[in-house]
DONUNU-634878 format. One record per residue (C-alpha): residue number from 1; residue in three letters; z negated, x negated, y. Coordinates in Angstrom, 1 decimal, padded with zeros to 4 digits. Layout:
# DONUNU-634878
num residuo zz xx yy
NUM Ala Z X Y
...
This chain:
# DONUNU-634878
num residuo zz xx yy
1 Met -000.2 -000.1 000.0
2 Ser 000.2 -002.9 002.6
3 Asn 002.6 -004.1 004.8
4 Gly 003.0 -006.8 002.6
5 Thr 003.6 -004.5 -000.7
6 Met 005.1 -001.4 -000.4
7 Phe 005.2 001.1 -003.4
8 Gly 004.9 -002.3 -005.6
9 Tyr 007.6 -003.8 -004.3
10 Glu 007.5 -007.1 -002.6
11 Phe 009.5 -008.0 000.6
12 His 008.8 -011.7 001.5
13 Gly 012.0 -013.0 000.8
14 Leu 013.8 -014.6 003.9
15 Val 017.5 -015.2 004.0
16 Arg 020.5 -017.3 005.5
17 Glu 021.5 -016.0 008.6
18 Pro 025.7 -015.7 009.3
19 Glu 026.9 -018.9 010.8
20 Thr 029.1 -016.8 013.0
21 Asp 026.3 -014.9 015.0
22 Asn 026.8 -016.8 018.0
23 Met 024.7 -014.6 020.5
24 Met 021.6 -014.6 018.6
25 Thr 021.3 -017.9 016.9
26 Ala 022.6 -020.2 019.2
27 Ala 021.0 -023.2 019.3
28 Ser 020.9 -026.4 021.0
29 Ser 019.8 -029.8 019.7
30 Asp 021.4 -031.5 023.4
31 Ser 017.5 -032.0 025.0
32 Ser 019.8 -032.2 028.4
33 Cys 019.8 -028.4 028.3
34 Val 017.3 -027.1 030.4
35 Phe 016.0 -023.9 030.2
36 Asp 014.1 -022.2 033.2
37 Leu 011.5 -020.2 030.7
38 Leu 010.7 -020.9 027.1
39 Ile 009.0 -017.9 025.6
40 Val 007.1 -018.3 022.4
41 Gly 006.6 -015.0 020.6
42 Gly 008.6 -012.1 019.6
43 Gly 006.3 -009.1 020.0
44 Val 006.3 -006.8 022.8
45 Asn 005.1 -008.5 025.5
46 Gly 007.3 -012.2 024.9
47 Thr 010.8 -009.5 024.9
48 Gly 009.4 -007.6 027.9
49 Ile 009.2 -011.0 029.2
50 Ala 012.5 -012.2 028.6
51 Arg 014.1 -009.4 029.2
52 Asp 012.6 -008.9 032.9
53 Ala 013.5 -012.9 033.5
54 Ala 016.6 -013.1 031.9
55 Gly 017.4 -009.5 034.3
56 Arg 016.7 -011.9 037.2
57 Gly 018.9 -014.5 036.6
58 Ala 017.0 -017.1 035.0
59 Ser 017.9 -018.9 031.6
60 Val 015.6 -018.0 029.1
61 Leu 014.9 -019.1 025.3
62 Leu 012.5 -017.1 023.1
63 Val 011.3 -018.1 019.7
64 Glu 010.0 -016.3 016.7
65 Gln 008.0 -017.8 013.9
66 Asp 009.7 -014.5 011.6
67 Asp 011.4 -011.6 012.7
68 Leu 010.7 -009.8 015.7
69 Ala 007.6 -007.6 016.1
70 Ser 006.6 -008.8 012.6
71 Tyr 002.8 -008.9 013.2
72 Thr 000.8 -006.9 015.9
73 Ser 003.8 -005.1 017.1
74 Ser 005.1 -003.4 014.1
75 Ala 001.6 -002.4 013.0
76 Ser 000.3 000.1 015.9
77 Thr -000.4 003.7 016.1
78 Lys 002.9 004.0 018.1
79 Leu 001.3 005.5 020.7
80 Ile 002.4 005.5 024.3
81 His -000.9 006.6 026.4
82 Gly -003.5 006.0 028.5
83 Gly -005.7 005.5 026.5
84 Leu -008.1 008.3 026.8
85 Arg -011.1 007.3 024.8
86 Tyr -011.5 003.9 027.7
87 Leu -012.3 005.9 030.4
88 Glu -016.0 006.2 028.5
89 Tyr -015.5 001.8 029.2
90 Tyr -014.8 002.6 032.9
91 Glu -011.4 000.8 032.5
92 Phe -010.4 003.1 035.1
93 Arg -007.6 001.0 036.5
94 Leu -006.4 -000.3 032.8
95 Val -006.0 003.5 032.0
96 Arg -004.1 004.5 035.6
97 Glu -001.7 002.0 034.9
98 Ala -000.8 003.0 031.0
99 Leu 000.3 006.2 032.2
100 Ile 002.1 005.8 035.5
101 Glu 004.1 003.2 032.5
102 Arg 004.0 006.0 029.9
103 Asp 005.9 008.5 031.9
104 Arg 008.2 005.5 033.1
105 Leu 008.8 004.2 029.8
106 Leu 009.7 007.7 028.4
107 Ala 012.7 007.9 030.8
108 Ile 013.5 004.6 030.3
109 Ala 013.9 005.1 026.3
110 Pro 014.0 008.6 025.6
111 His 015.5 007.8 022.1
112 Ile 012.7 006.1 020.1
113 Met 010.2 007.9 022.7
114 Trp 008.8 011.2 023.0
115 Pro 006.0 013.2 024.5
116 Leu 003.4 014.7 022.3
117 Arg 000.5 017.4 022.8
118 Phe -002.9 016.5 021.2
119 Val -005.2 018.7 020.3
120 Leu -008.9 017.8 020.2
121 Pro -012.1 019.5 018.5
122 His -015.4 020.0 019.7
123 Ser -017.4 018.6 017.2
124 Glu -021.7 019.1 017.4
125 Gly -023.8 016.8 018.1
126 Met -020.9 014.1 019.2
127 Arg -019.4 013.5 022.6
128 Pro -020.4 017.1 024.7
129 Val -018.2 019.4 025.7
130 Trp -019.0 019.0 029.7
131 Met -018.1 014.9 028.8
132 Leu -015.1 016.4 027.1
133 Lys -013.7 018.4 030.4
134 Leu -014.6 015.3 032.7
135 Gly -012.7 012.6 030.7
136 Leu -009.4 014.9 030.3
137 Phe -009.6 016.1 034.2
138 Leu -009.8 012.5 034.7
139 Tyr -007.3 011.5 032.4
140 Asp -004.8 014.2 034.1
141 His -005.4 013.1 037.4
142 Leu -006.1 009.4 037.7
143 Ala -002.3 008.4 038.3
144 Pro 000.1 010.6 040.9
145 Gly 003.0 012.7 039.8
146 Met 002.5 012.3 035.8
147 Lys 005.4 015.0 034.6
148 Leu 003.5 015.7 030.9
149 Pro 002.1 018.8 030.5
150 Lys -002.3 018.9 031.9
151 Ser -004.5 019.2 029.4
152 Arg -006.4 022.5 028.7
153 Glu -009.3 024.5 026.9
154 Leu -008.1 026.1 023.4
155 Asp -009.9 028.6 021.6
156 Leu -009.4 027.3 017.6
157 Thr -010.3 030.6 016.1
158 Lys -007.3 032.3 017.7
159 His -004.5 029.3 018.1
160 Ser -002.5 028.4 015.6
161 Ala -003.8 024.7 016.1
162 Gly -006.6 025.6 014.2
163 Lys -005.6 027.4 011.0
164 Pro -005.8 023.9 009.4
165 Leu -008.9 022.8 010.6
166 Gln -012.8 024.2 009.1
167 Asp -013.9 026.9 010.7
168 Arg -016.8 025.4 012.4
169 Tyr -014.8 024.2 014.7
170 Lys -014.3 026.6 017.5
171 Lys -013.4 025.4 020.7
172 Gly -011.2 022.4 021.5
173 Phe -008.7 020.9 024.0
174 Val -005.0 019.9 023.9
175 Tyr -003.6 017.2 025.9
176 Ser -000.1 015.5 026.4
177 Asp 001.0 011.7 025.4
178 Gly 003.7 009.9 024.3
179 Trp 005.3 008.4 021.0
180 Val 007.5 005.5 019.9
181 Gln 009.1 003.8 017.4
182 Asp 007.4 000.6 017.9
183 Ser 009.4 -002.1 016.4
184 Arg 012.3 -000.4 017.4
185 Leu 011.0 -000.7 020.9
186 Val 010.5 -004.4 020.7
187 Val 014.3 -005.5 019.3
188 Leu 016.0 -003.0 022.5
189 Asn 013.7 -005.3 024.9
190 Ala 015.1 -008.3 022.9
191 Met 018.5 -006.9 022.8
192 Asp 018.5 -006.4 026.5
193 Ala 017.2 -010.0 027.3
194 Ala 020.5 -011.1 025.5
195 Ala 022.9 -008.8 027.0
196 Arg 021.6 -010.6 030.5
197 Gly 021.9 -014.0 028.9
198 Ala 018.5 -014.8 027.2
199 Glu 018.6 -016.8 024.1
200 Ile 016.4 -015.0 021.4
201 Arg 015.8 -017.3 018.1
202 Thr 014.1 -015.4 014.9
203 Arg 012.9 -017.1 011.9
204 Gln 012.3 -020.6 014.5
205 Arg 009.1 -021.7 015.0
206 Leu 007.3 -024.1 017.7
207 Ile 006.4 -027.2 015.9
208 Ser 004.9 -029.0 019.2
209 Ala 005.6 -029.1 023.2
210 Arg 004.7 -031.8 025.7
211 Arg 005.2 -031.8 029.3
212 Val 007.4 -035.2 030.3
213 Asp 008.6 -036.3 033.5
214 Gly 007.6 -032.5 035.4
215 Met 009.0 -030.5 032.3
216 Trp 008.0 -029.5 028.7
217 Glu 010.2 -031.1 026.0
218 Ala 009.7 -028.7 022.8
219 Glu 010.7 -029.2 019.3
220 Ile 011.8 -026.3 017.2
221 Arg 012.1 -025.9 013.5
222 Asp 014.7 -023.6 012.2
223 Met 012.7 -022.3 008.9
224 Leu 015.4 -020.9 007.7
225 His 017.3 -024.0 007.2
226 Asp 014.3 -026.3 007.8
227 Ala 016.2 -028.1 010.8
228 Val 014.6 -029.5 014.0
229 Thr 015.7 -029.3 017.4
230 Thr 015.1 -030.1 020.7
231 Val 014.6 -028.3 023.7
232 Arg 013.4 -028.7 027.0
233 Ala 012.1 -026.3 029.7
234 Arg 010.6 -025.5 033.0
235 Ala 007.8 -023.8 032.1
236 Ile 006.4 -021.8 028.9
237 Val 004.8 -018.7 028.1
238 Asn 002.2 -018.3 025.3
239 Ala 003.0 -014.6 024.4
240 Ala 002.1 -015.9 020.8
241 Gly -000.4 -012.3 020.7
242 Pro -003.1 -013.6 017.3
243 Trp -002.0 -017.2 017.7
244 Val -002.0 -017.9 021.2
245 Ala -005.5 -019.9 021.6
246 Arg -004.5 -022.0 018.4
247 Leu -000.7 -022.6 019.7
248 Leu -002.5 -024.1 023.0
249 Ser -004.7 -026.8 020.8
250 Asp -002.9 -027.6 018.2
251 Gln 001.4 -027.4 019.5
252 Leu 000.6 -028.0 022.8
253 Ala -002.8 -029.7 023.1
254 Val -003.8 -027.7 026.5
255 Pro -007.5 -027.1 027.0
256 Asn -008.6 -023.6 027.3
257 Ser -011.2 -022.0 028.6
258 Lys -010.6 -018.3 027.3
259 Ser -009.9 -016.7 023.8
260 Val -008.9 -013.5 021.9
261 Arg -010.8 -011.5 019.7
262 Leu -009.0 -010.8 016.8
263 Val -009.2 -006.8 015.6
264 Lys -007.9 -005.8 012.6
265 Gly -006.6 -002.1 012.6
266 Ser -005.2 -000.5 010.0
267 His -003.2 002.9 008.8
268 Ile -002.4 005.0 006.4
269 Val 000.5 007.6 005.8
270 Val -000.1 010.7 003.2
271 Pro 002.3 013.8 002.4
272 Gln 002.1 016.4 005.5
273 Ile -001.1 017.8 005.4
274 Phe -000.7 020.2 008.4
275 Asp 002.0 022.4 010.0
276 Gly 003.4 022.3 013.3
277 Pro 004.2 019.6 015.9
278 Gln 001.0 018.8 017.5
279 Cys -001.0 015.5 016.4
280 Tyr -005.2 015.5 016.4
281 Ile -007.5 013.5 017.6
282 Phe -010.5 013.6 015.6
283 Gln -014.9 012.1 017.0
284 Asn -016.3 010.4 014.2
285 Pro -020.5 010.1 014.1
286 Asp -019.7 006.5 014.6
287 Lys -018.0 007.2 018.3
288 Arg -014.7 005.9 017.2
289 Ile -012.2 008.1 016.9
290 Val -008.9 008.9 014.5
291 Phe -005.6 010.2 015.4
292 Ala -003.6 012.6 012.8
293 Ile -000.2 012.6 013.3
294 Pro 003.3 014.0 012.2
295 Tyr 005.1 011.5 010.8
296 Glu 008.7 010.9 009.4
297 Gln 009.3 014.5 008.9
298 Arg 007.3 015.2 005.5
299 Phe 004.3 012.6 006.4
300 Thr 001.0 012.4 008.1
301 Leu -000.3 009.3 009.8
302 Ile -004.0 008.8 009.9
303 Gly -005.4 005.6 011.9
304 Thr -006.5 003.4 012.8
305 Thr -010.0 001.1 012.2
306 Asp -011.6 -001.2 014.4
307 Val -012.6 -004.3 012.0
308 Ala -013.5 -007.1 013.5
309 Trp -011.2 -010.2 012.0
310 Asn -012.6 -013.4 011.8
311 Glu -010.5 -015.2 009.5
312 Glu -007.2 -017.3 010.5
313 Pro -004.3 -014.5 011.8
314 Gly -001.6 -014.0 009.8
315 Leu -000.2 -010.7 007.8
316 Val -003.5 -008.2 006.8
317 Glu -003.6 -005.5 004.4
318 Ile -005.9 -002.6 004.5
319 Ser -008.9 -002.9 002.6
320 Pro -010.3 -000.3 000.6
321 Gln -013.2 000.9 002.8
322 Glu -010.6 001.4 005.4
323 Val -008.9 003.5 003.3
324 Ser -012.2 005.8 002.7
325 Tyr -013.2 005.7 006.0
326 Leu -009.9 007.1 007.4
327 Cys -010.1 009.9 004.7
328 Glu -013.5 010.9 005.8
329 Ser -012.4 010.9 008.8
330 Val -010.1 013.6 008.8
331 Asn -011.6 015.2 005.9
332 Arg -014.7 015.9 008.3
333 Tyr -011.9 018.3 010.2
334 Phe -009.3 019.7 007.8
335 Asn -009.1 022.0 005.2
336 Lys -006.9 020.3 003.3
337 Ser -008.8 017.4 002.1
338 Ile -007.3 013.7 001.2
339 Lys -008.2 010.9 -001.4
340 Pro -007.5 007.7 -001.2
341 Ser -004.7 007.9 -003.7
342 Asp -002.2 010.2 -001.8
343 Ala -001.8 006.8 000.3
344 Val 001.9 006.6 -000.1
345 Trp 001.9 003.7 002.7
346 Ser -000.2 002.1 004.4
347 Tyr 000.2 -001.2 007.3
348 Ala -002.5 -003.3 008.9
349 Gly -002.3 -005.3 012.0
350 Leu -004.2 -007.8 013.9
351 Arg -004.5 -007.1 017.5
352 Pro -005.6 -010.0 020.0
353 Leu -007.7 -008.6 022.6
354 Tyr -009.0 -011.2 025.2
355 Asp -012.5 -012.0 024.4
356 Asp -014.9 -010.1 026.8
357 Ala -017.9 -010.5 024.8
358 Ala -018.4 -006.9 024.0
359 Ala -021.1 -006.4 021.0
360 Asn -018.6 -003.3 019.8
361 Ala -015.2 -004.2 018.2
362 Ser -014.0 -000.7 019.5
363 Ala -015.6 -001.5 023.1
364 Val -013.2 -004.7 023.5
365 Thr -011.1 -004.5 026.4
366 Arg -007.5 -003.1 026.2
367 Asp -006.2 -005.1 029.3
368 Tyr -004.4 -008.0 029.5
369 Val -005.1 -011.6 031.3
370 Leu -003.0 -014.0 032.6
371 Asp -003.7 -017.6 032.9
372 Leu -001.7 -019.8 034.0
373 Asp -002.2 -023.9 033.8
374 Thr 000.0 -026.4 036.1
375 Thr -001.7 -029.4 034.9
376 Gly 000.7 -031.8 034.4
377 Gly 003.4 -030.2 036.7
378 Ala 005.4 -027.8 034.5
379 Pro 003.8 -024.2 034.1
380 Leu 002.2 -022.2 031.1
381 Leu 001.7 -019.0 031.2
382 Ser -000.9 -017.7 028.0
383 Ile -001.2 -014.1 027.1
384 Phe -004.2 -013.0 026.3
385 Gly -005.2 -009.1 025.2
386 Gly -002.7 -006.2 026.1
387 Lys -001.3 -003.4 025.0
388 Ile 001.8 -001.9 023.8
389 Thr 002.4 000.7 026.5
390 Thr 001.6 -001.6 029.3
391 Phe 003.7 -004.2 028.1
392 Arg 006.6 -003.7 031.0
393 Lys 004.2 -004.1 033.9
394 Leu 002.5 -007.1 032.3
395 Ala 006.0 -009.1 032.0
396 Glu 005.9 -007.9 035.7
397 His 002.7 -009.4 036.8
398 Ala 004.0 -012.2 034.4
399 Leu 006.7 -013.3 036.3
400 Glu 005.1 -012.6 039.7
401 Lys 002.2 -015.3 038.7
402 Leu 005.0 -017.5 038.1
403 Ala 007.2 -017.0 040.9
404 Pro 005.4 -019.7 042.7
405 Val 005.7 -022.5 040.4
406 Leu 009.0 -021.4 038.9
407 Pro 011.9 -019.9 041.4
408 Ala 013.8 -019.1 038.8
409 Val 011.9 -015.7 038.5
410 Ala 010.8 -014.6 041.8
411 Gly 013.4 -012.2 042.0
412 His 012.8 -008.4 042.8
413 Ser 011.2 -006.4 039.8
414 Trp 014.1 -003.9 038.5
415 Thr 013.1 -003.1 034.8
416 Ala 011.1 000.5 036.0
417 Asp 013.9 002.6 035.8
418 Ala 016.6 000.4 033.8
419 Ala 017.3 002.2 030.8
420 Leu 017.0 000.2 027.3
421 Pro 019.9 000.1 025.2
422 Gly 021.2 003.5 023.9
423 Gly 018.9 005.1 026.5
424 Asp 021.1 006.2 028.7
425 Leu 021.4 009.8 027.0
426 Gly 023.1 011.6 029.7
427 Ser 022.4 014.9 030.8
428 Gly 020.3 017.1 028.9
429 Gly 018.3 014.4 027.3
430 Phe 018.2 013.6 023.5
431 Glu 019.2 017.6 022.5
432 Ala 022.1 018.1 024.5
433 Ala 023.2 013.8 023.5
434 Leu 022.7 014.5 020.0
435 Arg 025.2 018.2 020.1
436 Arg 027.6 015.5 022.1
437 Phe 027.4 012.8 019.0
438 Arg 028.1 015.6 016.5
439 Asp 030.5 017.1 018.5
440 Ala 032.1 013.5 018.3
441 Ala 031.3 012.7 014.4
442 Pro 031.6 016.2 013.1
443 Phe 031.3 014.8 009.7
444 Leu 027.9 013.4 009.5
445 Pro 025.1 015.5 008.2
446 Leu 023.1 016.8 010.9
447 Gln 019.6 014.7 009.0
448 Leu 021.9 011.8 009.3
449 Ala 023.2 012.2 012.8
450 Trp 019.9 013.0 014.2
451 Arg 018.4 009.9 013.1
452 Leu 020.7 008.0 013.9
453 Met 020.9 009.4 017.8
454 Arg 016.9 008.7 017.3
455 Ser 016.7 005.0 015.8
456 Tyr 019.7 004.3 018.6
457 Gly 020.4 006.8 020.9
458 Met 024.3 005.8 022.5
459 Arg 024.6 002.9 020.3
460 Ala 025.0 005.2 017.6
461 Tyr 028.3 005.6 018.9
462 Asp 028.7 001.4 017.6
463 Ile 027.6 002.4 014.0
464 Val 030.2 005.3 014.0
465 Gly 033.0 003.3 015.3
466 Asn 036.4 004.8 014.7
467 Ala 034.9 006.3 011.4
468 Lys 037.1 009.4 010.5
469 Glu 034.9 010.9 007.4
470 Leu 031.3 009.5 005.9
471 Ala 033.2 007.3 003.4
472 Asp 035.0 005.3 006.8
473 Leu 030.9 004.2 006.8
474 Gly 030.9 002.7 003.8
475 Glu 028.8 003.1 000.9
476 Asp 025.7 005.2 001.1
477 Leu 022.9 002.4 -000.5
478 Gly 020.6 006.1 -000.2
479 Gln 018.4 008.7 002.1
480 Gly 022.0 008.2 004.3
481 Met 021.0 004.3 004.9
482 Thr 025.1 003.2 004.9
483 Thr 026.3 -000.1 004.8
484 Ala 028.0 000.3 008.2
485 Glu 024.0 000.7 009.4
486 Val 023.2 -002.2 007.7
487 Asp 025.7 -004.5 009.3
488 Tyr 024.8 -003.0 012.7
489 Leu 021.5 -004.1 012.1
490 Val 022.5 -007.7 010.7
491 Glu 025.0 -008.1 013.4
492 Asn 023.3 -007.0 016.2
493 Glu 019.4 -006.6 015.9
494 Trp 018.5 -010.0 014.2
495 Ala 018.2 -008.3 011.1
496 Lys 017.9 -010.9 008.4
497 Ala 016.1 -009.7 005.5
498 Pro 015.2 -005.9 003.6
499 Glu 012.0 -005.4 005.0
500 Asp 013.6 -006.4 008.7
501 Val 016.2 -003.1 007.7
502 Leu 013.9 -001.2 005.7
503 Trp 010.3 -001.0 007.7
504 Arg 010.8 -002.2 010.5
505 Arg 014.5 -001.4 012.2
506 Ser 014.0 001.9 010.4
507 Lys 011.0 003.5 008.4
508 Ile 014.0 004.0 005.7
509 Gly 012.0 002.5 002.9
510 Leu 009.3 005.2 003.5
511 His 011.8 007.8 001.7
512 Met 013.7 005.7 -000.6
513 Thr 013.2 005.3 -004.3
514 Glu 012.6 001.5 -005.4
515 Lys 016.2 001.8 -007.0
516 Glu 017.4 002.8 -003.4
517 Arg 015.8 -000.2 -001.5
518 Gln 017.1 -003.2 -004.7
519 Lys 020.1 -001.5 -003.5
520 Val 019.7 -002.6 000.3
521 Thr 018.3 -005.7 -000.6
522 Asp 021.3 -006.4 -003.0
523 Tyr 023.5 -005.4 000.2
524 Ile 021.8 -007.8 002.5
525 His 021.5 -011.0 000.2
526 Gln 025.4 -010.5 -000.5
527 Lys 026.2 -009.4 003.2
528 Leu 024.4 -012.9 004.3
529 Gly 024.5 -015.2 001.1
């Protein structure tokens, strides 16, 4: 059930990248080639900074040791939200910024993001009604001009949202937030950065970097070919997430007084346990909250946990105790009980939170800290903390901090209303765009057309190309995943291994049989040699 083992099938084999893929893998062994910015880390913060900087005219190289969004950025609860519970810790600035960003992101990527309504039942003995009302009032009014519907009270004995809940829950509230396909958000930022001139190199790891004559000289290892190249950069951004502190000490040999606090968050996916489009947010006796969210049409996503992690960063798995905790959390509320064996998939990730010395892992700030080091001349900016909702604003703040010492990024901010690739859906929003897409490709089954538009937006037309019938898209590898779609992911989205396609660029692996997943694996191996 882990993020490393899906349905008993191991997905960790890397494969050779196509040598003709110049946009995605172009590399220089000539140390005379100088980049304005070397970004280490291909999560949402790293790719967001790469996109913004490239759009300002800077020359950018981003390196990621594995696949884009391999770790933290693909292990979120998939929410674009202000963070209602952060109000308890007086994180008003963070919540306000996140609420503003929520509306902006929903506008620039409406294909991979959409609004949701969350039902919050009142539970006796936990947060009192007055506290919930005050929190929701603040949530509705902290940021000006919010577009999503405001919160309101619900009579759960009469409202349809109360039907899945146990009879003891009489009163509740409903409020708005947003959903995001988190891995796709990372990939789209990388695609836009590349379109604006950035070089994106996946499966390439920074081995070491040192300041030489006012610049950074960095050695980068290609993990697929075991080859080392040397590049020079005027500045480095350390966006290594869980590895941010280790990168400073081990690869860069730079002293640092700040640290990250690693917190493991885990989720389970079970067959659908309630009807309707609404989500639920449940309070637990330990003051934590757990979400239950409709997922992939036929499932319910439940999470997350907050477990302090004191070991080395890397791939992590959900523990049996966490599975039990999540089951118990929802069983306090729903009529339909679940047990650990109901989980058909699980995933876990490490959140690299800025260490603010909070005693409780749940209370650690989700805000970010940007640390600029100019010792020795060449700037080094390290990113501590952050959350997926605020990545775009974090990128702006990062470049503002760098601008005085790196003129190449001193241009105006531009990303607030610039659509991410595929997000220019046109008039009428997603539903109208889907109708136009179906008119253009009437041979596509409705479910396939919907999935392509939800995943790729207007880039879905690139996958369909000049096809006149379904067979023109190549072999159906299972659940509507055609060879044409896999080709697109390999050639345009840095997909180099089965898990890149099955579990990050899509969640099609959740719907496939083991035999179908093997067909996708075989095709990728065949395509990439």
